[in-house]
C-alpha positions as CSV (number, residue, x, y, z in Angstrom):
1,X,-135.5,66.3,213.5
2,X,-137.7,69.4,213.9
3,X,-140.6,67.6,212.1
4,X,-140.2,64.6,214.3
5,X,-140.6,66.8,217.3
6,X,-143.6,68.6,215.8
7,X,-145.2,65.2,215.0
8,X,-144.7,64.1,218.6
9,X,-146.3,67.3,219.9
10,X,-149.2,67.0,217.5
11,X,-149.8,63.4,218.5
12,X,-149.8,64.4,222.2
13,X,-152.2,67.3,221.6
14,X,-154.6,65.1,219.5
15,X,-154.5,62.4,222.2
16,X,-155.1,64.9,224.9
17,X,-158.0,66.4,223.0
18,X,-159.5,63.0,222.3
19,X,-159.3,62.0,226.0
20,X,-160.8,65.3,226.9
21,X,-163.7,64.8,224.5
22,X,-164.3,61.3,225.8
23,X,-164.3,62.4,229.4
24,X,-166.7,65.2,228.5
25,X,-169.0,62.7,226.8
26,X,-168.9,60.4,229.9
27,X,-169.5,63.4,232.2
28,X,-172.5,64.6,230.1
29,X,-173.9,61.1,229.8
30,X,-173.8,60.8,233.6
31,X,-175.4,64.2,234.1
32,X,-178.2,63.4,231.6
33,X,-178.7,60.0,233.2
34,X,-179.0,61.5,236.6
35,X,-181.6,64.0,235.2
36,X,-183.6,61.2,233.6
37,X,-183.5,59.3,236.9
38,X,-184.9,62.3,238.7
39,X,-187.7,62.7,236.2
40,X,-188.5,59.0,236.3
41,X,-188.5,59.0,240.1
42,X,-190.8,62.0,240.1
43,X,-193.3,60.4,237.7
44,X,-193.3,57.1,239.6
45,X,-194.5,59.0,242.7
46,X,-197.5,60.4,241.0
47,X,-200.6,59.1,242.8
48,X,-202.8,59.1,239.7
49,X,-200.5,56.8,237.8
50,X,-200.0,54.5,240.8
51,X,-203.8,54.3,241.3
52,X,-204.5,53.6,237.6
53,X,-202.1,50.7,237.3
54,X,-203.1,49.3,240.7
55,X,-206.8,49.3,239.8
56,X,-206.1,47.7,236.4
57,X,-204.8,44.5,238.1
58,X,-202.8,43.5,235.1
59,X,-205.5,44.2,232.5
60,X,-204.6,46.9,230.0
61,X,-207.4,49.0,228.4
62,X,-207.8,49.3,224.7
63,X,-205.5,51.7,222.8
64,X,-208.2,54.5,222.3
65,X,-208.8,54.4,226.1
66,X,-205.0,54.6,226.7
67,X,-204.7,57.6,224.3
68,X,-207.0,59.7,226.4
69,X,-206.1,58.2,229.7
70,X,-204.7,60.0,232.7
71,X,-201.4,58.1,232.5
72,X,-200.7,59.2,228.9
73,X,-201.6,62.8,229.7
74,X,-199.3,63.0,232.8
75,X,-196.4,61.3,231.0
76,X,-196.6,63.6,227.9
77,X,-196.9,66.7,230.1
78,X,-193.7,65.6,231.9
79,X,-191.9,64.9,228.7
80,X,-192.7,68.3,227.2
81,X,-191.8,70.0,230.4
82,X,-188.4,68.3,230.8
83,X,-187.4,68.1,227.2
84,X,-187.0,64.3,227.4
85,X,-187.0,62.1,224.3
86,X,-189.6,59.9,225.8
87,X,-191.5,59.1,229.0
88,X,-192.8,55.5,229.0
89,X,-195.0,53.9,231.6
90,X,-195.5,50.1,231.4
91,X,-197.3,47.5,233.6
92,X,-195.8,44.3,235.0
93,X,-196.3,42.6,231.7
94,X,-194.2,45.2,229.9
95,X,-197.2,46.7,228.0
96,X,-197.0,50.4,227.5
97,X,-199.6,52.7,229.2
98,X,-197.8,55.9,228.0
99,X,-195.6,56.6,225.0
100,X,-194.8,59.7,222.8
101,X,-196.1,57.8,219.8
102,X,-199.7,56.8,220.4
103,X,-199.5,53.9,217.9
104,X,-197.0,52.2,220.3
105,X,-199.5,52.3,223.2
106,X,-200.5,48.8,224.4
107,X,-197.5,47.3,222.8
108,X,-194.6,45.5,224.6
109,X,-191.6,47.7,225.4
110,X,-188.5,47.1,223.2
111,X,-186.0,46.9,226.1
112,X,-186.1,44.5,229.0
113,X,-188.1,45.6,232.0
114,X,-186.7,43.0,234.3
115,X,-184.5,45.4,236.3
116,X,-187.1,47.9,237.5
117,X,-189.7,45.1,237.9
118,X,-187.3,43.5,240.4
119,X,-187.0,46.8,242.3
120,X,-183.8,48.2,240.7
121,X,-183.2,51.7,239.5
122,X,-181.1,51.6,236.3
123,X,-179.3,54.2,234.2
124,X,-178.0,52.9,230.8
125,X,-177.6,53.7,227.1
126,X,-179.7,51.6,224.9
127,X,-181.4,51.5,221.4
128,X,-185.2,51.6,221.5
129,X,-188.0,52.4,219.2
130,X,-187.0,56.0,219.1
131,X,-183.3,55.4,218.6
132,X,-180.3,55.5,220.9
133,X,-180.8,57.2,224.2
134,X,-179.5,57.6,227.8
135,X,-182.4,56.3,229.9
136,X,-183.3,55.8,233.5
137,X,-185.7,53.0,234.6
138,X,-187.4,52.9,238.0
139,X,-190.0,50.6,239.5
140,X,-193.6,51.9,239.7
141,X,-195.3,50.9,243.0
142,X,-199.0,50.6,243.5
143,X,-201.0,52.1,246.4
144,X,-200.3,49.0,248.5
145,X,-196.5,49.4,247.9
146,X,-196.2,46.5,245.5
147,X,-194.5,46.8,242.1
148,X,-197.1,47.2,239.4
149,X,-194.9,48.4,236.5
150,X,-192.0,50.6,235.5
151,X,-191.3,54.2,234.5
152,X,-188.7,54.8,231.8
153,X,-187.4,58.3,230.9
154,X,-184.8,58.8,228.1
155,X,-182.8,61.6,226.5
156,X,-181.3,61.2,223.0
157,X,-177.6,60.6,222.8
158,X,-177.6,63.2,220.0
159,X,-178.3,65.7,222.8
160,X,-175.1,64.6,224.5
161,X,-173.2,65.0,221.2
162,X,-174.7,68.4,220.6
163,X,-173.6,69.6,224.0
164,X,-170.0,68.3,223.3
165,X,-170.1,70.0,220.0
166,X,-170.6,73.3,221.8
167,X,-167.3,72.7,223.7
168,X,-165.4,71.5,220.7
169,X,-164.1,75.0,219.8
170,X,-162.6,75.6,223.2
171,X,-161.0,72.2,223.1
172,X,-159.6,72.8,219.6
173,X,-158.5,76.2,220.6
174,X,-156.6,74.9,223.6
175,X,-155.2,72.1,221.4
176,X,-154.0,74.5,218.7
177,X,-152.5,76.8,221.4
178,X,-150.7,73.8,222.9
179,X,-149.5,72.7,219.5
180,X,-148.1,76.2,218.8
181,X,-146.4,76.5,222.2
182,X,-145.0,73.0,221.7
183,X,-143.6,73.8,218.3
184,X,-142.0,77.0,219.6
185,X,-140.6,75.3,222.6
186,X,-139.2,72.5,220.4
187,X,-137.6,74.9,218.1
188,X,-136.0,76.8,221.0
189,X,-134.8,73.5,222.5
190,X,-133.3,72.4,219.1
191,X,-131.6,75.7,218.6
192,X,-130.1,75.6,222.1
193,X,-129.1,71.9,221.5
194,X,-127.4,72.8,218.2
195,X,-125.6,75.7,219.9
196,X,-124.3,73.5,222.7
197,X,-123.4,70.6,220.3
198,X,-121.8,73.0,217.8
199,X,-124.3,71.9,215.1
200,X,-123.7,68.2,215.4
201,X,-126.6,65.8,214.8
202,X,-127.5,62.9,217.1
203,X,-125.8,60.3,214.9
204,X,-122.6,62.4,214.8
205,X,-122.7,62.8,218.6
206,X,-123.1,59.1,219.0
207,X,-120.2,58.4,216.7
208,X,-118.0,60.9,218.5
209,X,-118.8,59.3,221.8
210,X,-117.9,55.9,220.5
211,X,-114.7,57.2,219.0
212,X,-113.8,59.0,222.1
213,X,-114.1,55.9,224.2
214,X,-112.0,53.9,221.7
215,X,-109.3,56.5,221.5
216,X,-109.1,57.4,225.2
217,X,-108.8,53.8,226.4
218,X,-106.7,52.7,223.4
219,X,-103.8,55.1,223.7
220,X,-100.8,54.4,226.0
221,X,-100.8,58.0,227.2
222,X,-102.7,59.8,229.9
223,X,-105.4,62.2,228.6
224,X,-107.1,64.8,230.7
225,X,-109.9,67.0,229.3
226,X,-110.6,70.3,231.0
227,X,-113.4,72.9,230.3
228,X,-112.7,76.6,230.2
229,X,-113.0,76.7,234.0
230,X,-110.3,74.1,234.4
231,X,-112.9,71.5,235.5
232,X,-112.1,67.9,234.5
233,X,-114.5,66.5,232.0
234,X,-112.5,63.6,230.6
235,X,-109.9,61.3,232.2
236,X,-108.7,58.0,230.8
237,X,-107.3,55.0,232.7
238,X,-103.6,55.9,232.0
239,X,-104.0,59.4,233.4
240,X,-105.6,58.0,236.6
241,X,-102.6,55.6,236.9
242,X,-99.8,58.1,236.2
243,X,-101.3,60.9,238.3
244,X,-102.9,58.6,241.0
245,X,-106.3,60.1,240.5
246,X,-109.5,58.8,242.1
247,X,-112.8,59.9,240.6
248,X,-111.5,63.2,239.2
249,X,-114.5,63.9,236.9
250,X,-116.2,67.2,237.8
251,X,-113.4,68.4,240.0
252,X,-111.2,71.5,239.4
253,X,-107.6,70.8,238.4
254,X,-106.4,73.1,241.2
255,X,-108.2,70.8,243.7
256,X,-106.0,67.9,242.8
257,X,-102.6,67.3,244.4
258,X,-100.5,67.8,241.3
259,X,-97.1,69.5,240.8
260,X,-97.3,73.2,240.3
261,X,-95.8,72.9,236.9
262,X,-98.9,71.3,235.6
263,X,-101.3,74.0,236.8
264,X,-98.9,76.7,235.5
265,X,-99.2,75.3,232.0
266,X,-102.8,76.5,231.9
267,X,-101.7,80.1,232.5
268,X,-99.9,80.2,229.1
269,X,-101.8,81.4,226.0
270,X,-100.1,78.9,223.7
271,X,-99.4,75.1,223.7
272,X,-96.7,74.3,226.3
273,X,-95.0,71.3,227.9
274,X,-93.3,70.7,231.2
275,X,-91.3,67.9,232.8
276,X,-92.4,67.1,236.4
277,X,-91.5,64.5,239.1
278,X,-94.6,62.9,240.6
279,X,-94.8,59.8,242.8
280,X,-91.2,58.8,241.9
281,X,-92.1,59.1,238.2
282,X,-90.7,61.6,235.7
283,X,-93.7,62.7,233.6
284,X,-93.8,64.8,230.4
285,X,-97.0,66.9,230.4
286,X,-98.3,68.8,227.3
287,X,-101.1,71.3,227.5
288,X,-103.1,71.9,224.3
289,X,-105.5,74.8,224.1
290,X,-108.8,73.9,222.3
291,X,-110.7,76.6,220.5
292,X,-113.5,76.2,218.0
293,X,-114.6,79.3,216.2
294,X,-114.9,81.9,218.9
295,X,-115.7,79.4,221.6
296,X,-113.1,78.5,224.3
297,X,-113.6,74.8,224.8
298,X,-110.9,74.4,227.4
299,X,-107.7,72.3,227.5
300,X,-106.3,68.8,226.8
301,X,-103.5,67.6,228.9
302,X,-101.3,64.8,227.6
303,X,-99.3,62.9,230.3
304,X,-96.5,60.5,229.3
305,X,-94.1,58.5,231.3
306,X,-90.6,59.7,230.3
307,X,-89.3,56.1,230.7
308,X,-91.5,54.9,227.9
309,X,-90.6,57.8,225.7
310,X,-86.9,57.3,226.2
311,X,-87.2,53.6,225.8
312,X,-88.8,54.1,222.4
313,X,-86.1,56.6,221.5
314,X,-83.4,54.1,222.4
315,X,-85.1,51.5,220.3
316,X,-85.3,53.8,217.3
317,X,-81.7,54.8,217.8
318,X,-80.7,51.1,217.8
319,X,-82.8,50.4,214.7
320,X,-81.3,53.5,212.9
321,X,-77.8,52.3,213.8
322,X,-78.5,48.8,212.6
323,X,-80.1,50.1,209.4
324,X,-77.1,52.3,208.6
325,X,-74.7,49.3,209.2
326,X,-76.7,47.0,206.9
327,X,-76.9,49.7,204.2
328,X,-73.1,50.1,204.4
329,X,-72.7,46.3,204.2
330,X,-74.9,46.2,201.1
331,X,-72.9,49.0,199.5
332,X,-69.5,47.3,200.3
333,X,-70.8,44.0,199.1
334,X,-71.9,45.5,195.8
335,X,-68.5,47.1,195.3
336,X,-66.7,43.8,195.9
337,X,-69.0,42.1,193.4
338,X,-68.1,44.7,190.9
339,X,-64.4,44.0,191.5
340,X,-64.9,40.2,191.1
341,X,-67.0,40.7,188.0
342,X,-64.3,42.9,186.4
343,X,-61.5,40.4,187.2
344,X,-63.5,37.6,185.7
345,X,-64.2,39.6,182.6
346,X,-60.5,40.2,182.2
347,X,-59.8,36.5,182.6
348,X,-57.9,37.2,185.8
349,X,-59.5,34.2,187.6
350,X,-56.5,33.7,190.0
351,X,-56.7,37.3,191.1
352,X,-60.5,37.0,191.5
353,X,-60.0,33.9,193.7
354,X,-57.4,35.6,195.8
355,X,-59.7,38.6,196.2
356,X,-62.6,36.4,197.3
357,X,-60.3,34.6,199.8
358,X,-59.2,37.9,201.2
359,X,-62.8,39.1,201.5
360,X,-63.9,36.0,203.3
361,X,-61.0,36.4,205.8
362,X,-61.7,40.1,206.5
363,X,-65.5,39.9,206.6
364,X,-68.1,41.9,204.7
365,X,-66.8,45.2,205.9
366,X,-63.6,46.4,207.3
367,X,-65.0,47.4,210.7
368,X,-62.5,48.3,213.4
369,X,-64.1,45.5,215.5
370,X,-61.7,42.9,216.9
371,X,-62.7,39.3,216.8
372,X,-65.7,40.2,214.7
373,X,-65.7,36.6,213.2
374,X,-67.0,35.3,216.6
375,X,-70.3,37.1,216.0
376,X,-72.3,35.0,213.5
377,X,-75.7,36.7,213.8
378,X,-76.2,39.3,211.1
379,X,-78.0,41.8,213.3
380,X,-75.5,41.7,216.1
381,X,-72.5,41.7,213.7
382,X,-73.7,44.7,211.8
383,X,-74.7,46.6,215.0
384,X,-71.4,46.0,216.8
385,X,-69.6,46.9,213.6
386,X,-71.3,50.2,213.4
387,X,-70.6,50.8,217.1
388,X,-67.0,50.0,216.6
389,X,-66.8,52.8,214.0
390,X,-68.3,55.2,216.4
391,X,-66.0,54.1,219.2
392,X,-62.9,54.4,216.9
393,X,-63.9,58.0,216.1
394,X,-63.6,58.7,219.8
395,X,-60.4,56.9,220.2
396,X,-61.8,53.7,221.8
397,X,-61.1,50.2,220.6
398,X,-64.2,47.9,220.6
399,X,-63.6,44.2,220.7
400,X,-65.6,41.0,221.0
401,X,-64.7,38.8,223.9
402,X,-63.0,35.5,223.1
403,X,-65.7,33.5,224.9
404,X,-68.5,34.8,222.6
405,X,-70.8,32.0,221.3
406,X,-74.3,32.7,220.0
407,X,-75.9,29.6,218.6
408,X,-79.3,31.0,217.5
409,X,-80.3,34.0,215.4
410,X,-81.7,37.1,217.0
411,X,-85.6,37.2,216.9
412,X,-86.2,40.5,218.8
413,X,-83.5,42.7,217.3
414,X,-85.1,46.0,218.6
415,X,-84.8,45.2,222.3
416,X,-81.6,43.3,222.0
417,X,-79.8,46.1,220.2
418,X,-81.4,48.8,222.4
419,X,-80.0,47.2,225.6
420,X,-76.7,46.3,224.0
421,X,-76.3,49.8,222.4
422,X,-77.1,51.5,225.7
423,X,-74.4,49.5,227.5
424,X,-71.8,50.0,224.8
425,X,-72.5,53.7,224.6
426,X,-72.1,54.1,228.3
427,X,-68.9,52.0,228.2
428,X,-67.4,54.1,225.4
429,X,-68.2,57.2,227.4
430,X,-66.6,55.8,230.5
431,X,-63.5,54.8,228.5
432,X,-63.2,58.2,226.9
433,X,-63.4,60.0,230.3
434,X,-61.3,57.4,232.2
435,X,-57.7,58.0,233.3
436,X,-56.4,54.9,231.5
437,X,-54.6,55.9,228.3
438,X,-55.4,52.6,226.7
439,X,-59.1,53.0,225.9
440,X,-61.1,49.9,225.1
441,X,-64.5,48.3,225.4
442,X,-65.1,44.5,225.4
443,X,-68.4,42.9,224.6
444,X,-69.0,39.2,225.2
445,X,-72.2,37.5,224.0
446,X,-73.5,34.0,225.0
447,X,-76.7,32.2,224.2
448,X,-78.5,30.3,226.9
449,X,-81.5,28.6,225.2
450,X,-83.7,31.5,224.0
451,X,-81.9,34.0,226.2
452,X,-79.0,36.3,225.2
453,X,-76.4,37.0,227.9
454,X,-74.5,40.3,227.3
455,X,-71.4,41.2,229.3
456,X,-69.8,44.7,228.7
457,X,-66.5,45.8,230.3
458,X,-64.5,49.0,229.7
459,X,-61.2,50.6,230.6
460,X,-62.8,53.5,232.5
461,X,-62.6,54.5,236.1
462,X,-65.5,52.4,237.2
463,X,-68.6,53.3,239.2
464,X,-68.1,55.3,242.4
465,X,-69.1,53.6,245.6
466,X,-71.6,56.4,246.4
467,X,-73.3,55.8,243.0
468,X,-73.6,52.0,243.0
469,X,-76.9,52.0,245.0
470,X,-78.6,54.5,242.7
471,X,-77.1,53.9,239.3
472,X,-80.2,52.0,238.1
473,X,-82.7,54.4,239.8
474,X,-85.1,56.4,237.6
475,X,-83.8,60.0,237.1
476,X,-80.3,59.3,238.3
477,X,-77.6,60.7,236.1
478,X,-73.8,61.4,236.2
479,X,-74.0,64.0,233.5
480,X,-72.5,66.7,235.7
481,X,-69.3,64.5,236.0
482,X,-69.3,62.4,232.9
483,X,-71.2,63.2,229.7
484,X,-71.2,61.6,226.3
485,X,-70.6,63.5,223.1
486,X,-74.4,63.8,222.7
487,X,-74.6,65.5,226.1
488,X,-76.5,62.6,227.8
489,X,-75.3,61.0,231.0
490,X,-75.4,57.3,231.6
491,X,-77.7,57.0,234.7
492,X,-81.0,57.4,232.9
493,X,-79.9,55.1,230.1
494,X,-79.0,52.3,232.6
495,X,-82.5,52.6,234.2
496,X,-84.1,52.3,230.8
497,X,-81.9,49.4,229.8
498,X,-82.8,47.5,232.9
499,X,-86.5,48.2,232.2
500,X,-86.2,46.7,228.7
501,X,-84.1,43.8,230.0
502,X,-86.7,42.8,232.6
503,X,-89.3,42.4,229.9
504,X,-90.1,38.6,229.8
505,X,-88.2,38.1,233.1
506,X,-84.6,39.2,232.2
507,X,-82.4,41.6,234.2
508,X,-79.4,43.9,234.1
509,X,-76.9,44.0,236.9
510,X,-73.5,45.5,237.8
511,X,-71.0,42.6,238.1
512,X,-68.0,44.6,239.0
513,X,-67.7,48.3,239.9
514,X,-64.2,48.6,238.6
515,X,-61.2,50.6,239.9
516,X,-59.8,54.0,239.4
517,X,-57.4,53.9,236.5
518,X,-59.0,50.8,235.0
519,X,-60.3,48.3,234.3
520,X,-63.7,49.8,234.7
521,X,-67.1,48.6,235.5
522,X,-68.6,45.3,234.1
523,X,-72.3,45.1,233.4
524,X,-74.2,41.9,232.5
525,X,-77.7,41.8,230.9
526,X,-79.8,38.7,230.5
527,X,-82.4,39.1,227.7
528,X,-84.9,36.4,227.6
529,X,-86.8,35.2,224.5
530,X,-84.8,37.4,222.1
531,X,-83.2,34.4,220.2
532,X,-85.0,32.2,217.7
533,X,-84.4,28.7,218.8
534,X,-84.0,25.9,216.2
535,X,-86.3,22.9,216.1
536,X,-85.4,20.1,218.4
537,X,-83.9,22.4,221.0
538,X,-84.9,22.1,224.6
539,X,-87.8,24.2,226.0
540,X,-87.2,27.6,227.4
541,X,-86.5,28.0,231.0
């Protein structure tokens, strides 16, 4: 990169020097042309020359006469006095009366005399019998004022070149000095650029910029980049949305209307996180200190909507529960195959058939789930079976409602089990803390085209009248009155469950608030597009 900059500077210096030389040549040519014009005008005013050509009346004397004539003497005297290359006097026919070389006297001039013979004064550069020269031509008027010939005075172009040569050294000196200063300035600029870019090359900077744009606008989290002075340098679209920011680039973080907890994060020396409420949203904000070498580059703030984090947590919890249930089913099924294989090897075919019949009657696993045979979908059966085990551990009976009928297999198991698991968990918690000694939870599942309708009831004390209006609100929780074994209340979970249910147009509602002493609350969720419809079925609503 340094050599590229030096080459650019060198090119500029050479171009400037060339232009300077050309301008000098033009200036000197103009000065010499003006000098030649002045000499020619002076000679054309000489009365002896004017009289001689007027008296000749177009007849030129013989060459010996011209050599000793007055016109030749005056012209040569002027040439020697002014240092001109030549002083030529010619009549109207273009025949020379004066010339530095006597052999050329009486001969026709080599360049056109039409201009001065028509009354024009001309300065031009032409090639003549003596070579290239800057020459001036003026008309020569007789004693009566009429044009009787021309006077041409020229200076060799070599003289112009020689004078430029005398100024070459200063031009080259200035050029060399400019080149040196340019190289030094370029080197200093490059060092400063490398220091500011931490030694990155232009290609690397371009790649980083492209990657930054891709990452910043591709993640589903808000990202704020701050310099060491807490001035915002980077802000992606998600951060603008969550923090309601309008053109924050270049502003100090303290100037923005953000919760105090966010600004307090930057006062810590280590990476910290805080949970804040802003514009009715619960946000998780992480602050990461960025240091490279000994340079403090500032901070990176990561802003997440807690609802999306908790929704993902619910989905992962549902998948984990489902995975554990399926693994247990596989293990139990393998054990039963071993039993059948052993009975067949012992020729106990009747016992093997009885064992298979018993297995078909009881299901793949002996889950404490009443009416489990009504659930035909593998995912739902395994999931509710696992939940029934958890409920039994807490003294709650989980049963499937008698009206359960799911005609199609589950396509979106994650969202379906996340919402179902949330409702079942809350119902189990309500049953455990209810005043009814008979603790139960009932789940009824129905298919409506591609939608799954889930109804969950429990034996708890129901939802208080004061809580019914806010039970689905973000941030609402009853953990101070009713907590699960994991320490989580049900309010936030219901808000997340409704958010998941409303994907693709579904919903989650409270059908019945329940009564003190039981039965408890009844919730219904309609999950659209979670079932895989068979061919030939009617279109989705």
